[in-house]
C-alpha positions as CSV (number, residue, x, y, z in Angstrom):
1,X,-89.3,-100.5,-40.5
2,X,-90.8,-99.1,-37.2
3,X,-88.6,-96.5,-35.5
4,X,-88.7,-96.6,-31.7
5,X,-87.1,-94.2,-29.4
6,X,-86.6,-95.6,-25.9
7,X,-85.5,-93.8,-22.7
8,X,-84.2,-95.5,-19.6
9,X,-84.0,-93.6,-16.3
10,X,-81.4,-93.8,-13.6
11,X,-82.9,-96.7,-11.7
12,X,-83.2,-98.6,-15.0
13,X,-79.4,-98.3,-15.6
14,X,-78.4,-98.2,-11.9
15,X,-75.6,-100.9,-12.3
16,X,-74.1,-103.2,-14.8
17,X,-76.7,-105.9,-14.2
18,X,-79.5,-103.5,-15.1
19,X,-77.6,-102.1,-18.0
20,X,-77.2,-105.6,-19.3
21,X,-81.0,-106.1,-18.8
22,X,-81.6,-103.0,-20.9
23,X,-79.3,-104.3,-23.6
24,X,-81.3,-107.5,-23.7
25,X,-84.5,-105.6,-24.2
26,X,-83.1,-103.3,-26.9
27,X,-81.5,-106.4,-28.5
28,X,-84.9,-108.1,-28.7
29,X,-86.5,-105.0,-30.2
30,X,-83.7,-104.6,-32.8
31,X,-83.8,-108.3,-33.7
32,X,-87.6,-108.0,-34.3
33,X,-86.8,-105.5,-37.1
34,X,-87.2,-102.1,-35.4
35,X,-84.9,-99.2,-35.9
36,X,-83.8,-98.2,-32.4
37,X,-82.6,-95.0,-30.7
38,X,-82.0,-95.3,-27.0
39,X,-81.7,-92.3,-24.7
40,X,-80.1,-93.0,-21.3
41,X,-79.8,-91.2,-17.9
42,X,-76.9,-91.3,-15.6
43,X,-76.8,-94.3,-13.2
44,X,-79.0,-93.8,-10.1
45,X,-77.2,-91.5,-7.7
46,X,-74.4,-90.6,-10.0
47,X,-75.5,-87.0,-10.7
48,X,-75.8,-86.4,-6.9
49,X,-72.3,-87.8,-6.4
50,X,-70.9,-85.5,-9.0
51,X,-72.7,-82.5,-7.4
52,X,-71.2,-83.4,-4.1
53,X,-67.7,-83.5,-5.7
54,X,-68.3,-80.1,-7.2
55,X,-69.3,-78.5,-3.8
56,X,-66.2,-80.0,-2.2
57,X,-64.0,-77.9,-4.4
58,X,-66.2,-74.8,-4.8
59,X,-69.1,-73.8,-2.5
60,X,-70.9,-72.2,-5.4
61,X,-69.8,-74.1,-8.5
62,X,-69.6,-72.0,-11.7
63,X,-72.7,-73.1,-13.8
64,X,-70.6,-73.7,-17.0
65,X,-68.2,-76.0,-15.3
66,X,-70.9,-77.8,-13.3
67,X,-72.7,-78.7,-16.6
68,X,-69.4,-80.1,-18.0
69,X,-69.0,-82.2,-14.9
70,X,-72.6,-83.6,-14.4
71,X,-73.0,-84.4,-18.2
72,X,-70.3,-87.1,-17.7
73,X,-72.9,-89.3,-15.9
74,X,-74.9,-89.8,-19.0
75,X,-71.8,-90.2,-21.1
76,X,-70.7,-93.1,-18.9
77,X,-74.0,-94.9,-19.3
78,X,-74.2,-94.4,-23.0
79,X,-70.8,-95.9,-23.6
80,X,-71.5,-98.9,-21.4
81,X,-74.8,-99.6,-23.0
82,X,-73.3,-99.4,-26.5
83,X,-70.6,-101.9,-25.4
84,X,-73.2,-104.2,-24.0
85,X,-75.1,-104.1,-27.3
86,X,-72.0,-104.8,-29.3
87,X,-71.3,-107.7,-27.1
88,X,-74.8,-109.0,-28.2
89,X,-73.8,-108.7,-31.9
90,X,-75.5,-105.4,-32.7
91,X,-73.6,-102.5,-34.3
92,X,-74.2,-99.7,-31.8
93,X,-72.8,-96.2,-31.4
94,X,-73.0,-93.8,-28.5
95,X,-73.5,-90.0,-29.0
96,X,-73.1,-87.1,-26.6
97,X,-75.5,-84.2,-26.9
98,X,-73.0,-82.1,-28.8
99,X,-72.3,-84.9,-31.2
100,X,-75.9,-85.3,-32.2
101,X,-75.9,-81.5,-32.1
102,X,-78.8,-80.9,-29.8
103,X,-78.6,-77.1,-29.9
104,X,-79.9,-75.3,-26.8
105,X,-79.9,-71.8,-25.3
106,X,-77.1,-70.9,-23.0
107,X,-78.9,-71.1,-19.6
108,X,-76.7,-73.6,-17.8
109,X,-78.5,-76.1,-15.6
110,X,-81.9,-75.3,-17.2
111,X,-81.2,-75.1,-20.9
112,X,-84.0,-75.4,-23.4
113,X,-83.7,-77.2,-26.8
114,X,-83.8,-75.0,-29.8
115,X,-83.0,-77.5,-32.6
116,X,-81.8,-81.0,-33.2
117,X,-79.7,-81.9,-36.3
118,X,-80.7,-85.5,-36.8
119,X,-78.6,-86.1,-39.9
120,X,-75.9,-88.2,-38.2
121,X,-78.4,-90.3,-36.3
122,X,-80.4,-91.0,-39.5
123,X,-77.3,-92.0,-41.3
124,X,-76.4,-94.5,-38.6
125,X,-80.0,-95.8,-38.5
126,X,-79.7,-96.3,-42.3
127,X,-76.6,-98.5,-41.7
128,X,-78.5,-100.7,-39.3
129,X,-76.9,-99.3,-36.1
130,X,-78.5,-98.9,-32.7
131,X,-78.0,-95.2,-31.7
132,X,-77.5,-94.6,-28.0
133,X,-77.8,-91.0,-27.0
134,X,-76.7,-89.4,-23.7
135,X,-79.8,-87.7,-22.3
136,X,-80.0,-84.5,-20.3
137,X,-77.4,-82.5,-22.3
138,X,-76.9,-80.4,-25.3
139,X,-74.6,-77.6,-26.6
140,X,-75.1,-73.9,-27.0
141,X,-74.1,-71.8,-30.0
142,X,-70.7,-71.2,-28.6
143,X,-70.0,-74.9,-28.2
144,X,-70.5,-75.0,-24.4
145,X,-72.0,-78.1,-22.9
146,X,-75.4,-77.4,-21.4
147,X,-77.8,-79.5,-19.3
148,X,-81.6,-79.5,-19.4
149,X,-82.3,-79.7,-15.7
150,X,-83.6,-82.6,-13.5
151,X,-85.5,-85.1,-15.6
152,X,-84.0,-83.7,-18.8
153,X,-83.4,-87.1,-20.3
154,X,-87.2,-87.4,-20.8
155,X,-87.1,-84.2,-22.8
156,X,-84.1,-85.5,-24.8
157,X,-86.0,-88.6,-25.7
158,X,-89.2,-86.9,-26.8
159,X,-87.3,-84.2,-28.7
160,X,-85.3,-86.9,-30.5
161,X,-88.6,-88.8,-31.3
162,X,-90.1,-85.5,-32.7
163,X,-87.0,-84.8,-34.8
164,X,-86.9,-88.3,-36.2
165,X,-90.7,-88.6,-36.5
166,X,-90.5,-91.8,-34.6
167,X,-93.5,-94.2,-34.5
168,X,-93.4,-94.3,-30.7
169,X,-91.4,-92.9,-27.8
170,X,-91.2,-95.3,-24.9
171,X,-90.2,-94.0,-21.5
172,X,-89.0,-96.8,-19.3
173,X,-88.9,-96.1,-15.5
174,X,-89.4,-97.9,-12.2
175,X,-93.2,-97.8,-12.4
176,X,-95.4,-99.7,-14.9
177,X,-97.4,-96.7,-16.0
178,X,-99.4,-93.7,-14.9
179,X,-101.6,-94.3,-11.8
180,X,-104.7,-92.5,-10.5
181,X,-102.6,-91.5,-7.5
182,X,-99.2,-92.3,-6.0
183,X,-99.5,-95.9,-4.9
184,X,-97.2,-95.3,-2.0
185,X,-100.0,-93.0,-0.5
186,X,-103.0,-94.7,-2.0
187,X,-102.5,-98.5,-2.1
188,X,-105.6,-99.1,-4.2
189,X,-104.6,-96.6,-6.9
190,X,-105.0,-98.2,-10.4
191,X,-102.9,-98.0,-13.5
192,X,-104.4,-96.1,-16.3
193,X,-104.5,-97.8,-19.7
194,X,-104.4,-94.4,-21.4
195,X,-104.5,-90.7,-20.5
196,X,-104.7,-87.5,-22.7
197,X,-101.6,-85.4,-23.3
198,X,-103.4,-82.5,-21.7
199,X,-104.2,-84.5,-18.5
200,X,-100.6,-85.8,-18.4
201,X,-99.2,-82.3,-18.7
202,X,-101.3,-81.1,-15.8
203,X,-100.4,-84.1,-13.7
204,X,-96.7,-83.7,-14.5
205,X,-96.7,-80.0,-13.7
206,X,-98.7,-80.5,-10.5
207,X,-96.2,-82.9,-9.0
208,X,-96.6,-86.4,-10.6
209,X,-93.1,-87.7,-11.0
210,X,-93.7,-90.2,-13.8
211,X,-92.8,-87.8,-16.6
212,X,-91.0,-84.5,-16.8
213,X,-93.2,-81.6,-17.7
214,X,-91.2,-80.4,-20.7
215,X,-91.2,-83.8,-22.2
216,X,-95.0,-83.9,-22.2
217,X,-95.1,-80.4,-23.7
218,X,-92.8,-81.6,-26.5
219,X,-95.0,-84.7,-27.1
220,X,-98.1,-82.5,-27.3
221,X,-96.6,-79.9,-29.6
222,X,-95.1,-82.4,-32.1
223,X,-97.7,-85.1,-31.7
224,X,-95.2,-87.7,-30.5
225,X,-96.9,-91.0,-29.5
226,X,-95.7,-91.5,-25.9
227,X,-95.9,-94.6,-23.7
228,X,-94.8,-95.1,-20.0
229,X,-93.5,-98.6,-19.2
230,X,-91.6,-100.4,-16.5
231,X,-88.0,-101.5,-16.9
232,X,-88.5,-104.4,-14.5
233,X,-91.9,-105.8,-15.4
234,X,-93.5,-106.7,-18.8
235,X,-96.7,-105.0,-19.5
236,X,-98.5,-102.5,-21.8
237,X,-97.8,-99.4,-19.6
238,X,-99.9,-96.3,-20.1
239,X,-100.4,-94.6,-23.5
240,X,-100.4,-90.8,-23.6
241,X,-103.0,-90.2,-26.3
242,X,-104.3,-87.3,-28.3
243,X,-107.8,-88.8,-28.6
244,X,-109.7,-86.8,-26.1
245,X,-113.1,-88.0,-27.3
246,X,-112.2,-91.5,-26.1
247,X,-111.8,-90.2,-22.6
248,X,-115.0,-88.1,-22.3
249,X,-116.8,-90.6,-20.1
250,X,-113.9,-90.6,-17.6
251,X,-114.7,-87.9,-15.0
252,X,-111.3,-87.7,-13.2
253,X,-108.1,-89.3,-14.3
254,X,-105.9,-88.7,-11.3
255,X,-104.9,-87.0,-8.1
256,X,-101.5,-85.3,-8.0
257,X,-99.6,-83.6,-5.2
258,X,-96.5,-81.4,-4.7
259,X,-94.7,-81.4,-1.4
260,X,-92.1,-78.8,-2.1
261,X,-94.3,-75.8,-2.0
262,X,-94.1,-72.5,-0.1
263,X,-96.5,-69.6,0.3
264,X,-95.7,-65.9,0.5
265,X,-98.1,-63.0,1.3
266,X,-97.5,-59.3,0.9
267,X,-100.0,-57.4,3.0
268,X,-101.3,-53.9,2.5
269,X,-100.0,-53.5,-1.1
270,X,-101.0,-50.3,-2.8
271,X,-104.0,-51.1,-5.1
272,X,-102.9,-49.3,-8.2
273,X,-101.7,-50.2,-11.7
274,X,-98.2,-51.5,-12.1
275,X,-97.7,-52.8,-8.5
276,X,-98.2,-56.4,-9.4
277,X,-95.7,-56.0,-12.2
278,X,-93.2,-54.5,-9.8
279,X,-93.6,-57.4,-7.4
280,X,-93.3,-60.2,-10.0
281,X,-90.6,-58.5,-12.2
282,X,-88.2,-58.9,-9.3
283,X,-89.2,-62.5,-8.6
284,X,-88.9,-63.3,-12.3
285,X,-85.5,-61.7,-12.7
286,X,-84.3,-64.0,-10.0
287,X,-85.4,-67.0,-12.1
288,X,-88.0,-68.0,-9.5
289,X,-91.1,-69.7,-10.9
290,X,-94.4,-68.5,-9.5
291,X,-97.3,-70.9,-9.3
292,X,-100.7,-70.0,-7.7
293,X,-101.5,-66.3,-7.3
294,X,-104.4,-64.9,-5.2
295,X,-105.1,-61.1,-4.9
296,X,-107.8,-60.1,-2.4
297,X,-110.4,-57.4,-3.2
298,X,-108.9,-54.0,-2.5
299,X,-110.2,-51.9,0.4
300,X,-109.1,-48.3,1.3
301,X,-106.6,-48.4,-1.5
302,X,-104.8,-51.5,-0.2
303,X,-104.8,-55.2,-1.0
304,X,-103.1,-58.4,0.0
305,X,-101.3,-60.6,-2.6
306,X,-100.4,-64.2,-2.0
307,X,-98.5,-66.6,-4.3
308,X,-96.7,-69.9,-4.1
309,X,-93.1,-70.8,-5.2
310,X,-91.0,-73.9,-5.0
311,X,-89.7,-74.5,-1.5
312,X,-86.1,-74.4,-2.7
313,X,-86.7,-70.8,-3.8
314,X,-88.5,-69.7,-0.6
315,X,-85.7,-68.0,1.2
316,X,-84.6,-66.1,-1.9
317,X,-88.1,-65.0,-2.7
318,X,-88.7,-63.9,0.9
319,X,-85.6,-61.7,0.8
320,X,-86.6,-60.2,-2.5
321,X,-90.2,-59.5,-1.4
322,X,-89.1,-57.8,1.8
323,X,-87.0,-55.4,-0.3
324,X,-89.8,-54.7,-2.9
325,X,-92.5,-54.4,-0.2
326,X,-90.4,-51.7,1.5
327,X,-90.0,-49.8,-1.8
328,X,-93.7,-50.0,-2.4
329,X,-94.5,-48.9,1.1
330,X,-96.5,-52.1,1.6
331,X,-97.1,-53.9,4.8
332,X,-95.6,-57.2,6.1
333,X,-94.3,-60.1,4.2
334,X,-95.5,-63.4,5.6
335,X,-94.1,-66.7,4.6
336,X,-95.1,-70.3,5.1
337,X,-92.9,-73.2,3.9
338,X,-95.1,-76.0,5.5
339,X,-97.8,-76.2,2.8
340,X,-98.5,-78.6,0.0
341,X,-100.6,-78.6,-3.2
342,X,-103.1,-81.3,-4.0
343,X,-104.8,-81.4,-7.4
344,X,-107.7,-83.2,-9.1
345,X,-107.2,-83.6,-12.9
346,X,-109.6,-84.8,-15.6
347,X,-110.9,-83.8,-19.0
348,X,-114.3,-84.8,-17.8
349,X,-114.5,-81.5,-15.9
350,X,-115.4,-79.8,-19.1
351,X,-118.7,-81.6,-19.4
352,X,-119.6,-82.4,-15.8
353,X,-120.8,-80.0,-13.1
354,X,-120.2,-80.4,-9.4
355,X,-116.5,-81.5,-9.4
356,X,-115.4,-78.6,-7.2
357,X,-118.2,-79.3,-4.7
358,X,-117.3,-83.0,-4.5
359,X,-113.6,-82.1,-3.9
360,X,-114.3,-79.5,-1.3
361,X,-116.8,-81.7,0.6
362,X,-114.3,-84.6,0.7
363,X,-111.7,-82.3,2.3
364,X,-114.2,-80.7,4.6
365,X,-115.3,-84.1,5.9
366,X,-111.7,-84.8,6.9
367,X,-111.3,-81.4,8.7
368,X,-108.8,-80.2,6.1
369,X,-108.9,-76.4,5.7
370,X,-108.2,-75.0,2.2
371,X,-105.8,-72.0,2.1
372,X,-105.8,-71.3,-1.7
373,X,-107.7,-72.6,-4.7
374,X,-106.7,-72.5,-8.4
375,X,-108.6,-73.9,-11.3
376,X,-108.4,-74.5,-15.0
377,X,-110.7,-76.3,-17.5
378,X,-109.4,-79.7,-16.4
379,X,-108.0,-79.3,-12.9
380,X,-108.6,-78.0,-9.4
381,X,-105.7,-77.4,-7.1
382,X,-105.8,-76.6,-3.4
383,X,-103.1,-75.5,-0.9
384,X,-103.4,-77.1,2.5
385,X,-101.2,-77.7,5.5
386,X,-98.4,-80.1,4.9
387,X,-99.5,-82.5,7.6
388,X,-102.8,-83.2,5.7
389,X,-101.1,-84.2,2.4
390,X,-101.7,-88.0,2.5
391,X,-105.1,-87.7,4.1
392,X,-106.2,-85.2,1.5
393,X,-104.9,-87.3,-1.4
394,X,-106.7,-90.4,-0.1
395,X,-109.9,-88.5,0.6
396,X,-110.1,-87.1,-3.0
397,X,-109.1,-90.4,-4.6
398,X,-112.0,-92.1,-2.7
399,X,-114.5,-89.3,-3.4
400,X,-114.1,-89.7,-7.1
401,X,-114.2,-93.5,-7.1
402,X,-110.8,-93.9,-8.6
403,X,-109.9,-97.1,-6.6
404,X,-109.8,-100.5,-8.3
405,X,-107.5,-103.1,-9.9
406,X,-104.9,-102.1,-12.5
407,X,-106.4,-101.4,-15.9
408,X,-106.2,-104.2,-18.4
409,X,-103.8,-103.7,-21.2
């Protein structure tokens, strides 16, 4: 029998009507002879509601108790979907993260999966049951409930598929696949029939919201066949493939963007060994992720260092940098939280010249100034003023000829 792991996001299970629609789809798949494991998110808006409740009783909720609270959203959905499947004549059983025994580290709110004990799930599958797993959650070695961070249900699904060696992991969401750009910004963006894991990982990490970054990392590491599909429309979706050779003729696969960026610059930093470590050790200790880094060529023993962080970490990072800069006898700390990052991604960059020139010319023609540049083998990212985000995305999408009708399935 074919083993399918499906994941349904918050909009897919937003209310009872949609939960019943999911149950109908799962029922059809099970009746067709497939073994089914279904991972669910909380209903749309439920996690935010629980977070509001927490802040009403504590301005800074203790992380352990916050995880206990917000994990109940997925528990609710898992139980309701299991009931709906039983109503349709299928033997179904719901599991919380700790019941499956999804073992994580003890970092509440951002836990990482260490191991999955799939014995109970395999036993149920052997009995013909549909297994419904509450996504987003696990348990640490001391038995504390942990959560995997926003989008963590994607990670749960791919990790379950990896542990069970599933034939395919299907991520159902409110879009019908991966597009060359955000259709809300670029109306003529087209759906991709397939995309490499490497490209999808870049797009996810650079701001594309279709898949959570860690889930793509899992898929790549454990060779999990991954497909993005719509909960609301039938169609083939987009296959996340490992066959890069099939994509060699495709120059650029997509344009991604990230709105929630902020830039920090420390001027007149002493240009000597160990200074960069001192700066970023403090930032890292505060659990702040650093993205793009640019260090200017030193002059007169001094240099400037600029890097970007998530906008939510801007104030914290600014405070830390001012303290460190003073200790290093550096100059000013300058911040800007009105910037965005736009990225061009494609495995074709490895074998084609002139990609950077085309991208920079497209932005120049629109009068968009580039503040920072970062590259890898398959991507080019630029930082620009926030007001140019949509114009920049459309200009790059057009420059690389990505427009067209949705790809055929």
